Residue, then its C-alpha position, 0 to 999 in steps of 0.5 A: m370560952t371558945a370563939p365563934a366559928p367563921p361563917l360558912e362559905p357558900a360552896r361549903r354550905a351548898v355541899l352540906q345542904r345536899r348531904v342533909r337531903l341525902v341522909v333524910a332521903a335515906t332515912i325516909a326510905y329505910n323507915l318506910v320499909e321498917a314500918v311495913v315489916a314491923l306492922a306486918a310482923g307485929s300483927a302476925a305475932s300479936s305483938s304490941a311492941l312490934i306494932a308500936f315500933g312500926l308506928d314509931s317508924v311512921v313518926e320518924v318518916l314525918s320528922a325526916a319529911a319535915v327536914a326534907w321540905q325545909f331543905a327543898a327551899p332556896d333558903p332553908e333557914v326561912r322554914e326552920r321554925t316550922a320544921m322544928r314544930v313538926i319535929a317537936v310534934s313527932f317527938l311527942g307523938l312517938a312518946a305517946f305511941v310508946t307510952v300507950d303500948a308500954a302501959r298496955a303491956l304492963l297491964g297484961a293486955a298483950e301476950p306476944d308470940h315469938s317473932a324471928v322477923g322482929v328480932v332480925l328487924a330490930a338487930v338491923s335497925l340497931v346497926v343502921m339507925p345510929g349511923l344515919s343519926w351520926f351523919e345527920r347530926r355531924t352535918g347539921r352541927e356544921l351547917g348550924s341547922a337546929s332542925a337537922v340536929a333535932d331530927s338526928k336526935q329522933t333517929l338516935i332515939c329510934s335506934y335505942l327503941s330498936a335496942v329495947l325491942l330486941a332486948g324485950l323480944l329476947l328476954n321475953g322469949g328466953l327468960g320470960w321477963w315480959w316486963a323488961d320491954p315496956v319498962a325500958a320503953l317508958v324510960i325512953a318515952g320520957f326522953a322523947v317528951r323532953e326533946g319534943i318540948e325543947a324542939w317546940r321551944g326552938d332549942a335543938c341543944g337539949t341533952p341528947l340521949a347519948d349523953l344520958v346513957g354515957g355517950d361521948r360528946a366532943a366540943d364543936p365551936r359550931d354546935g350551940c349544944c356545947 
């Protein structure tokens, strides 16, 4: 059994808290742009998947804003529980948006046109979001912040949604497999529900999506998720 890590020095804790604020600000800025582009492109192409992706970006902004609010306090730990509850609701909201969109697509309510803007947006997000998630999770684990770790998981889920959106747009346009996007989206929505429930209970150490799809996870004495 690994021994507990020693407490962080005040100077190191201050550095990590600044890093969390930085990555959260970057996440909010990117997702605001992503939401505007996705909603506009989705409306133009009558794409429910793109519109849901834009709504997902709004949910991600809400989650990141909760962490920003927490770390704006002199003692961020005091606001930890409230931030976790907001993140939990964001997870469940994300799952609800994706599930409704996927169900509508499977029932044939939406026949989207091809969207080159959507393909580019999904590809860019697939590169940007995993990096933001990794940086926030690494910092949150060292800092011992459950809310930062939980928010990083939501960012990771958003990167998988980017992959789902990209695959769905390409498969639908190239092979006519219209059902590929909604089916994959429903699977990811299930993971989002699980993470939302665990965040509500105050457990940021549920099984991350990367583990469930074969991602590597190194042991970390500061990480209660080990």
